[in-house]
OpenMM code with the backbone's topology and positions (N, CA, C; nanometers):
from openmm import Vec3, app, unit

residues = "GLN VAL GLN LEU VAL GLU SER GLY GLY GLY LEU VAL GLN PRO GLY GLY SER LEU ARG LEU ALA CYS THR GLY SER GLY GLU SER LEU ASP ASP ALA ALA ILE GLY TRP PHE ARG GLN ALA ARG GLY LYS GLU ARG GLU GLN ILE LEU CYS ILE SER GLY THR ASN GLU ILE ILE TYR TYR LYS ASN SER VAL LYS GLY ARG PHE THR ALA SER ARG ASP SER ALA LYS GLU THR ILE TYR LEU HIS MET ASN ASP LEU LYS ALA GLU ASP ALA ALA THR TYR LEU CYS ALA THR GLY GLY PHE ASP THR CYS GLY TYR ILE MET ASP HIS TRP GLY SER GLY THR THR VAL ARG VAL SER SER".split()
positions = [
    Vec3(16.9553, 15.2059, 7.6832),
    Vec3(17.0988, 15.2218, 7.6900),
    Vec3(17.1448, 15.1923, 7.8323),
    Vec3(17.2476, 15.1109, 7.8462),
    Vec3(17.2984, 15.0727, 7.9763),
    Vec3(17.3817, 15.1855, 8.0347),
    Vec3(17.3551, 15.2166, 8.1601),
    Vec3(17.4377, 15.3086, 8.2362),
    Vec3(17.4884, 15.2354, 8.3593),
    Vec3(17.6139, 15.2561, 8.3920),
    Vec3(17.6765, 15.1892, 8.5048),
    Vec3(17.7341, 15.2929, 8.6001),
    Vec3(17.7093, 15.2726, 8.7284),
    Vec3(17.7592, 15.3633, 8.8308),
    Vec3(17.8240, 15.2818, 8.9406),
    Vec3(17.9508, 15.3097, 8.9662),
    Vec3(18.0233, 15.2429, 9.0730),
    Vec3(18.0109, 15.3219, 9.2028),
    Vec3(18.0210, 15.2510, 9.3136),
    Vec3(18.0216, 15.3144, 9.4442),
    Vec3(18.1000, 15.2269, 9.5405),
    Vec3(18.1312, 15.2808, 9.6563),
    Vec3(18.1953, 15.2034, 9.7609),
    Vec3(18.3424, 15.2299, 9.7812),
    Vec3(18.4022, 15.3110, 9.6968),
    Vec3(18.5422, 15.3419, 9.7146),
    Vec3(18.5658, 15.4282, 9.8364),
    Vec3(18.6905, 15.4404, 9.8737),
    Vec3(18.7258, 15.5207, 9.9886),
    Vec3(18.8625, 15.4855, 10.0388),
    Vec3(18.8896, 15.5264, 10.1595),
    Vec3(19.0185, 15.5031, 10.2231),
    Vec3(19.0089, 15.3832, 10.3157),
    Vec3(19.1036, 15.2931, 10.3035),
    Vec3(19.1072, 15.1751, 10.3885),
    Vec3(19.2520, 15.1494, 10.4296),
    Vec3(19.2695, 15.0930, 10.5466),
    Vec3(19.4030, 15.0587, 10.5932),
    Vec3(19.4525, 14.9312, 10.5253),
    Vec3(19.5833, 14.9162, 10.5120),
    Vec3(19.6349, 14.7890, 10.4613),
    Vec3(19.5810, 14.6722, 10.5424),
    Vec3(19.5419, 14.5676, 10.4721),
    Vec3(19.4803, 14.4531, 10.5367),
    Vec3(19.3308, 14.4640, 10.5536),
    Vec3(19.2755, 14.5797, 10.5259),
    Vec3(19.1331, 14.6006, 10.5403),
    Vec3(19.0544, 14.5526, 10.4201),
    Vec3(18.9241, 14.5765, 10.4255),
    Vec3(18.8330, 14.5285, 10.3230),
    Vec3(18.7414, 14.6398, 10.2757),
    Vec3(18.6986, 14.6283, 10.1519),
    Vec3(18.5977, 14.7158, 10.0940),
    Vec3(18.5092, 14.6333, 10.0027),
    Vec3(18.3863, 14.6773, 9.9865),
    Vec3(18.2973, 14.6198, 9.8886),
    Vec3(18.2554, 14.7287, 9.7921),
    Vec3(18.2902, 14.7111, 9.6673),
    Vec3(18.2486, 14.8023, 9.5633),
    Vec3(18.1209, 14.7505, 9.4987),
    Vec3(18.0364, 14.8414, 9.4564),
    Vec3(17.9137, 14.8054, 9.3879),
    Vec3(17.9094, 14.8728, 9.2523),
    Vec3(17.8468, 14.8065, 9.1590),
    Vec3(17.8248, 14.8592, 9.0260),
    Vec3(17.6787, 14.8364, 8.9935),
    Vec3(17.6037, 14.9435, 8.9818),
    Vec3(17.4609, 14.9341, 8.9577),
    Vec3(17.4297, 14.9761, 8.8153),
    Vec3(17.3538, 14.8927, 8.7478),
    Vec3(17.3172, 14.9195, 8.6104),
    Vec3(17.1743, 14.9679, 8.5981),
    Vec3(17.1498, 15.0408, 8.4922),
    Vec3(17.0153, 15.0851, 8.4599),
    Vec3(17.0017, 15.0926, 8.3091),
    Vec3(16.8782, 15.0920, 8.2642),
    Vec3(16.8513, 15.1022, 8.1215),
    Vec3(16.8207, 14.9683, 8.0565),
    Vec3(16.8950, 14.8665, 8.0911),
    Vec3(16.8743, 14.7311, 8.0422),
    Vec3(16.9095, 14.6334, 8.1530),
    Vec3(16.8495, 14.5165, 8.1471),
    Vec3(16.8813, 14.4125, 8.2435),
    Vec3(17.0245, 14.3641, 8.2251),
    Vec3(17.0905, 14.3384, 8.3364),
    Vec3(17.2261, 14.2851, 8.3337),
    Vec3(17.2306, 14.1352, 8.3598),
    Vec3(17.1153, 14.0712, 8.3639),
    Vec3(17.1085, 13.9309, 8.4037),
    Vec3(17.1950, 13.8398, 8.3173),
    Vec3(17.2017, 13.8671, 8.1890),
    Vec3(17.2730, 13.7794, 8.0970),
    Vec3(17.4038, 13.8395, 8.0479),
    Vec3(17.4471, 13.9460, 8.1096),
    Vec3(17.5673, 14.0157, 8.0655),
    Vec3(17.6906, 13.9677, 8.1403),
    Vec3(17.8021, 13.9674, 8.0701),
    Vec3(17.9296, 13.9522, 8.1384),
    Vec3(17.9596, 14.0802, 8.2162),
    Vec3(18.0175, 14.0634, 8.3327),
    Vec3(18.0534, 14.1762, 8.4178),
    Vec3(18.2037, 14.1718, 8.4428),
    Vec3(18.2696, 14.2827, 8.4178),
    Vec3(18.4119, 14.2922, 8.4418),
    Vec3(18.4449, 14.4024, 8.5398),
    Vec3(18.5488, 14.3794, 8.6145),
    Vec3(18.6054, 14.4822, 8.7005),
    Vec3(18.7476, 14.5107, 8.6548),
    Vec3(18.7804, 14.6392, 8.6478),
    Vec3(18.9104, 14.6854, 8.6026),
    Vec3(18.9621, 14.7889, 8.7008),
    Vec3(19.0903, 14.8135, 8.6963),
    Vec3(19.1451, 14.9206, 8.7784),
    Vec3(19.2574, 14.9902, 8.7028),
    Vec3(19.2779, 15.1163, 8.7394),
    Vec3(19.3847, 15.1936, 8.6800),
    Vec3(19.4467, 15.2822, 8.7869),
    Vec3(19.5709, 15.2568, 8.8157),
    Vec3(19.6461, 15.3407, 8.9079),
    Vec3(19.7115, 15.4539, 8.8301),
    Vec3(19.7380, 15.5631, 8.8990),
    Vec3(19.7986, 15.6781, 8.8344),
    Vec3(19.9323, 15.6387, 8.7724),
    Vec3(19.9496, 15.6735, 8.6474),
    Vec3(20.0723, 15.6435, 8.5775),
    Vec3(20.0843, 15.5019, 8.5253),
    Vec3(19.9797, 15.4221, 8.5414),
    Vec3(19.9821, 15.2846, 8.4957),
    Vec3(19.8671, 15.2585, 8.3991),
    Vec3(19.8794, 15.1512, 8.3247),
    Vec3(19.7750, 15.1131, 8.2312),
    Vec3(19.6584, 15.0472, 8.3033),
    Vec3(19.5414, 15.0606, 8.2436),
    Vec3(19.4245, 14.9936, 8.2971),
    Vec3(19.4430, 14.8428, 8.2877),
    Vec3(19.4011, 14.7724, 8.3911),
    Vec3(19.4152, 14.6280, 8.3919),
    Vec3(19.2853, 14.5611, 8.4342),
    Vec3(19.2575, 14.4485, 8.3745),
    Vec3(19.1411, 14.3700, 8.4099),
    Vec3(19.1707, 14.2907, 8.5365),
    Vec3(19.0740, 14.2872, 8.6268),
    Vec3(19.0894, 14.2159, 8.7529),
    Vec3(19.0084, 14.0870, 8.7525),
    Vec3(18.8798, 14.0999, 8.7268),
    Vec3(18.7874, 13.9884, 8.7268),
    Vec3(18.6856, 14.0081, 8.6174),
    Vec3(18.6404, 13.8990, 8.5597),
    Vec3(18.5282, 13.9044, 8.4684),
    Vec3(18.4510, 13.7742, 8.4800),
    Vec3(18.3208, 13.7870, 8.4913),
    Vec3(18.2344, 13.6711, 8.5009),
    Vec3(18.1325, 13.6748, 8.3886),
    Vec3(18.0940, 13.5587, 8.3414),
    Vec3(17.9968, 13.5491, 8.2340),
    Vec3(17.8577, 13.5799, 8.2845),
    Vec3(17.7622, 13.5815, 8.1910),
    Vec3(17.6238, 13.6048, 8.2282),
    Vec3(17.5654, 13.5012, 8.3211),
    Vec3(17.6289, 13.3860, 8.3324),
    Vec3(17.5885, 13.2838, 8.4283),
    Vec3(17.6930, 13.2648, 8.5374),
    Vec3(17.7795, 13.3643, 8.5546),
    Vec3(17.8714, 13.3760, 8.6671),
    Vec3(17.9935, 13.2855, 8.6620),
    Vec3(18.0181, 13.2222, 8.5492),
    Vec3(18.1439, 13.1504, 8.5348),
    Vec3(18.2588, 13.2502, 8.5268),
    Vec3(18.3693, 13.2191, 8.5897),
    Vec3(18.4850, 13.3075, 8.5865),
    Vec3(18.5562, 13.2929, 8.4535),
    Vec3(18.5655, 13.4039, 8.3818),
    Vec3(18.6357, 13.4068, 8.2552),
    Vec3(18.7779, 13.4589, 8.2741),
    Vec3(18.7935, 13.5576, 8.3605),
    Vec3(18.9254, 13.6107, 8.3895),
    Vec3(18.9380, 13.6388, 8.5380),
    Vec3(19.0533, 13.6057, 8.5944),
    Vec3(19.0796, 13.6264, 8.7361),
    Vec3(19.2284, 13.6569, 8.7490),
    Vec3(19.2605, 13.7818, 8.7738),
    Vec3(19.3989, 13.8246, 8.7802),
    Vec3(19.4706, 13.7555, 8.8960),
    Vec3(19.5879, 13.7036, 8.8679),
    Vec3(19.6588, 13.6243, 8.9671),
    Vec3(19.6845, 13.6998, 9.0977),
    Vec3(19.7154, 13.8277, 9.0894),
    Vec3(19.7526, 13.9025, 9.2084),
    Vec3(19.6362, 13.9292, 9.3033),
    Vec3(19.5126, 13.9066, 9.2583),
    Vec3(19.3984, 13.9275, 9.3466),
    Vec3(19.3268, 13.7978, 9.3806),
    Vec3(19.3724, 13.6868, 9.3289),
    Vec3(19.3109, 13.5584, 9.3615),
    Vec3(19.3192, 13.5325, 9.5117),
    Vec3(19.2079, 13.4879, 9.5672),
    Vec3(19.2016, 13.4634, 9.7097),
    Vec3(19.1730, 13.5858, 9.7928),
    Vec3(19.1776, 13.7029, 9.7323),
    Vec3(19.1501, 13.8280, 9.8037),
    Vec3(19.0263, 13.8996, 9.7497),
    Vec3(19.0075, 13.8974, 9.6195),
    Vec3(18.8950, 13.9661, 9.5564),
    Vec3(18.7991, 13.8634, 9.4988),
    Vec3(18.6703, 13.8876, 9.5146),
    Vec3(18.5685, 13.8060, 9.4511),
    Vec3(18.4589, 13.8953, 9.3958),
    Vec3(18.3885, 13.8455, 9.2963),
    Vec3(18.2780, 13.9184, 9.2369),
    Vec3(18.1487, 13.8420, 9.2589),
    Vec3(18.0405, 13.9145, 9.2749),
    Vec3(17.9098, 13.8531, 9.2882),
    Vec3(17.8056, 13.9423, 9.2226),
    Vec3(17.6885, 13.8868, 9.2040),
    Vec3(17.5819, 13.9553, 9.1321),
    Vec3(17.4515, 13.9433, 9.2085),
    Vec3(17.3789, 14.0536, 9.2189),
    Vec3(17.2445, 14.0547, 9.2731),
    Vec3(17.1537, 14.0987, 9.1597),
    Vec3(17.0964, 14.0014, 9.0909),
    Vec3(17.0183, 14.0326, 8.9717),
    Vec3(16.8962, 14.1175, 9.0034),
    Vec3(16.8328, 14.0931, 9.1175),
    Vec3(16.7138, 14.1684, 9.1537),
    Vec3(16.7434, 14.3170, 9.1675),
    Vec3(16.8623, 14.3491, 9.2115),
    Vec3(16.9025, 14.4886, 9.2289),
    Vec3(16.9815, 14.5422, 9.1105),
    Vec3(17.0025, 14.4604, 9.0099),
    Vec3(17.0850, 14.4972, 8.8942),
    Vec3(17.2201, 14.5519, 8.9402),
    Vec3(17.2790, 14.4815, 9.0340),
    Vec3(17.4023, 14.5272, 9.0958),
    Vec3(17.5057, 14.4160, 9.0981),
    Vec3(17.6274, 14.4531, 9.0679),
    Vec3(17.7425, 14.3647, 9.0742),
    Vec3(17.8352, 14.4159, 9.1832),
    Vec3(17.8936, 14.3251, 9.2573),
    Vec3(17.9819, 14.3624, 9.3666),
    Vec3(18.1230, 14.3110, 9.3430),
    Vec3(18.2180, 14.3859, 9.3915),
    Vec3(18.3557, 14.3411, 9.4009),
    Vec3(18.3926, 14.3439, 9.5485),
    Vec3(18.4146, 14.2277, 9.6039),
    Vec3(18.4529, 14.2148, 9.7440),
    Vec3(18.6048, 14.2091, 9.7506),
    Vec3(18.6632, 14.3019, 9.8227),
    Vec3(18.8074, 14.3131, 9.8302),
    Vec3(18.8517, 14.2940, 9.9744),
    Vec3(18.9371, 14.1965, 9.9954),
    Vec3(18.9908, 14.1673, 10.1279),
    Vec3(19.1422, 14.1772, 10.1258),
    Vec3(19.1992, 14.1946, 10.2433),
    Vec3(19.3445, 14.2018, 10.2581),
    Vec3(19.4043, 14.3014, 10.1589),
    Vec3(19.3515, 14.4209, 10.1604),
    Vec3(19.3970, 14.5214, 10.0652),
    Vec3(19.5407, 14.5625, 10.0907),
    Vec3(19.6113, 14.5843, 9.9834),
    Vec3(19.7513, 14.6210, 9.9873),
    Vec3(19.7699, 14.7566, 9.9217),
    Vec3(19.8821, 14.8186, 9.9491),
    Vec3(19.9089, 14.9501, 9.8935),
    Vec3(19.9002, 14.9490, 9.7413),
    Vec3(19.9438, 14.8414, 9.6797),
    Vec3(19.9422, 14.8334, 9.5347),
    Vec3(19.8023, 14.8163, 9.4763),
    Vec3(19.7016, 14.7963, 9.5613),
    Vec3(19.5639, 14.7890, 9.5149),
    Vec3(19.5008, 14.9265, 9.4971),
    Vec3(19.5651, 15.0304, 9.5441),
    Vec3(19.5114, 15.1651, 9.5303),
    Vec3(19.4986, 15.2005, 9.3825),
    Vec3(19.3806, 15.2417, 9.3434),
    Vec3(19.3539, 15.2705, 9.2034),
    Vec3(19.2102, 15.3182, 9.1903),
    Vec3(19.1765, 15.3637, 9.0719),
    Vec3(19.0375, 15.3854, 9.0370),
    Vec3(18.9836, 15.2558, 8.9774),
    Vec3(18.8731, 15.2097, 9.0311),
    Vec3(18.8141, 15.0837, 8.9892),
    Vec3(18.6917, 15.1105, 8.9036),
    Vec3(18.6814, 15.0398, 8.7936),
    Vec3(18.5731, 15.0573, 8.6994),
    Vec3(18.5045, 14.9245, 8.6732),
    Vec3(18.3748, 14.9298, 8.6524),
    Vec3(18.3030, 14.8119, 8.6085),
    Vec3(18.2661, 14.8273, 8.4624),
    Vec3(18.2423, 14.7149, 8.3987),
    Vec3(18.2056, 14.7141, 8.2583),
    Vec3(18.1158, 14.5946, 8.2317),
    Vec3(18.0355, 14.6050, 8.1276),
    Vec3(17.9501, 14.4948, 8.0864),
    Vec3(17.9722, 14.4634, 7.9402),
    Vec3(17.9462, 14.3411, 7.9058),
    Vec3(17.9582, 14.2974, 7.7680),
    Vec3(17.8586, 14.1875, 7.7381),
    Vec3(17.8703, 14.1303, 7.6204),
    Vec3(17.7896, 14.0147, 7.5868),
    Vec3(17.8159, 13.9004, 7.6824),
    Vec3(17.7369, 13.7978, 7.6713),
    Vec3(17.7335, 13.6878, 7.7666),
    Vec3(17.8710, 13.6438, 7.8153),
    Vec3(17.9661, 13.6296, 7.7241),
    Vec3(18.0997, 13.5843, 7.7607),
    Vec3(18.2079, 13.6753, 7.7045),
    Vec3(18.1739, 13.8016, 7.6851),
    Vec3(18.2682, 13.8988, 7.6317),
    Vec3(18.3335, 13.9764, 7.7440),
    Vec3(18.4627, 13.9622, 7.7570),
    Vec3(18.5390, 14.0262, 7.8634),
    Vec3(18.6572, 14.1017, 7.8040),
    Vec3(18.7179, 14.1849, 7.8861),
    Vec3(18.8349, 14.2586, 7.8440),
    Vec3(18.8020, 14.3982, 7.7959),
    Vec3(18.8977, 14.4574, 7.7270),
    Vec3(18.8870, 14.5969, 7.6889),
    Vec3(18.7857, 14.6237, 7.5789),
    Vec3(18.7308, 14.5206, 7.5197),
    Vec3(18.6285, 14.5353, 7.4176),
    Vec3(18.4873, 14.5340, 7.4748),
    Vec3(18.4741, 14.5330, 7.6062),
    Vec3(18.3414, 14.5326, 7.6654),
    Vec3(18.2635, 14.6578, 7.6257),
    Vec3(18.1319, 14.6465, 7.6285),
    Vec3(18.0465, 14.7444, 7.5623),
    Vec3(18.0189, 14.8704, 7.6422),
    Vec3(17.9995, 14.8575, 7.7714),
    Vec3(17.9597, 14.9707, 7.8547),
    Vec3(18.0516, 14.9812, 7.9747),
    Vec3(18.0804, 15.1043, 8.0115),
    Vec3(18.1760, 15.1295, 8.1189),
    Vec3(18.1233, 15.2342, 8.2158),
    Vec3(18.1489, 15.2118, 8.3448),
    Vec3(18.1242, 15.3145, 8.4429),
    Vec3(18.2400, 15.4121, 8.4476),
    Vec3(18.2238, 15.5142, 8.5281),
    Vec3(18.3256, 15.6189, 8.5384),
    Vec3(18.4295, 15.5923, 8.6459),
    Vec3(18.4020, 15.5003, 8.7366),
    Vec3(18.5005, 15.4603, 8.8337),
    Vec3(18.4752, 15.5120, 8.9737),
    Vec3(18.5297, 15.4412, 9.0694),
    Vec3(18.5315, 15.4824, 9.2088),
    Vec3(18.6724, 15.4579, 9.2610),
    Vec3(18.7228, 15.5491, 9.3400),
    Vec3(18.8629, 15.5468, 9.3781),
    Vec3(18.8831, 15.4790, 9.5126),
    Vec3(18.9804, 15.3899, 9.5160),
    Vec3(19.0197, 15.3198, 9.6377),
    Vec3(19.1581, 15.3679, 9.6778),
    Vec3(19.1711, 15.4095, 9.8018),
    Vec3(19.2998, 15.4468, 9.8574),
    Vec3(19.3335, 15.3520, 9.9713),
    Vec3(19.4581, 15.3130, 9.9788),
    Vec3(19.5041, 15.2226, 10.0836),
    Vec3(19.6181, 15.2920, 10.1556),
    Vec3(19.5958, 15.3228, 10.2815),
    Vec3(19.6956, 15.3976, 10.3573),
    Vec3(19.6734, 15.3765, 10.5054),
    Vec3(19.7828, 15.3788, 10.5801),
    Vec3(19.7741, 15.3728, 10.7249),
    Vec3(19.7395, 15.5070, 10.7859),
] * unit.nanometer
topology = app.Topology()
chain = topology.addChain("A")
for resn in residues:
    res = topology.addResidue(resn, chain)
    for name in ("N", "CA", "C"):
        topology.addAtom(name, app.Element.getBySymbol(name[0]), res)
């Protein structure tokens, strides 16, 4: 059974950067789609990025293009979300999820519990 744990959240100043990690256990993530989502208080959960099992971009939210990127370290069974030029509106709880090779969105199979990002001066 796949378990996912996010880490790397915290407080960052506007314009700053953070790297979130999502580490899987139980099954290999090598061929899985990986998605990153976020949910701010009082708002609906939204998909940010999703990459296929071979790292093709399936979804890339317009508001984070050029600022956020995803990468995978298969040896460590870890997926990263690199966030640059953070803005106040990026503050949210960020969650990772996995699915079949090219399965993205809210139907993904496994979900982490989230790590919280705060953006403040």
